[in-house]
N, C-alpha and C positions, 0 to 999 in steps of 0.2 A: 804832122809830127807823130812819131811813134813813142809810146810809153813802154819802154822795155826795162825789165828788171835784170840786173846783172847778178849772176850767181856768186855768192861769196865763196871763195876757195878756202878749203881747209888748209891750215898752215902746214900740217905735216900729214901727208897721205899714207905714210907707212904705218899701218895699224898691225900690231902684233896680236897673236891669238891668245896668249896667256901672259900674265904679269907675275914676275917673281916677287916675293915678299920684300926683298931689299932693294928692288929697282924703282926709281922715282918717276918712271915714264907715265904719261897720261893716255896714250893711244893704245888701248888694249880692249879685248872683248871679255876675257875671263881673268879672275885672279886665282892664283894657286893657293887656296886656303881650304880649310875644312868644310865650309859651307858649300863651296863649289863642288868638291869631291863627293860629298853626301848627295847633293842634288843630282849629279851625274849618275851615280849608282841607282838612285831612286827612279830616274827616268828610264835607264836601261832595264831595270827590273820590271817596270810597268810595260815596256815594249815587249819583253820576253813573255810576260804573262798574256798579253794580247795576242801574240803570235801563237802561243800554245792553245789559247781559247779558239782562235781561228781555225787551226788545224783540227782540233777536237770537234768543232762544230761541223766541219766538212766530213769527218769520218763518221759522225753520228747520223748524218742525213745522207 
């Protein structure tokens, strides 16, 4: 006899990227609110700074 586990299927596979504030859906990755926007800009700024530092270190050596 085989002991196999069946995967539980997600009831709704349609996951949206962002959730509007007035939308009651549950399947989303990000919410459109101030915290998400601030976090996005902080991450982009950090990546830009790292890119500039990488280019500057290549020029210096």
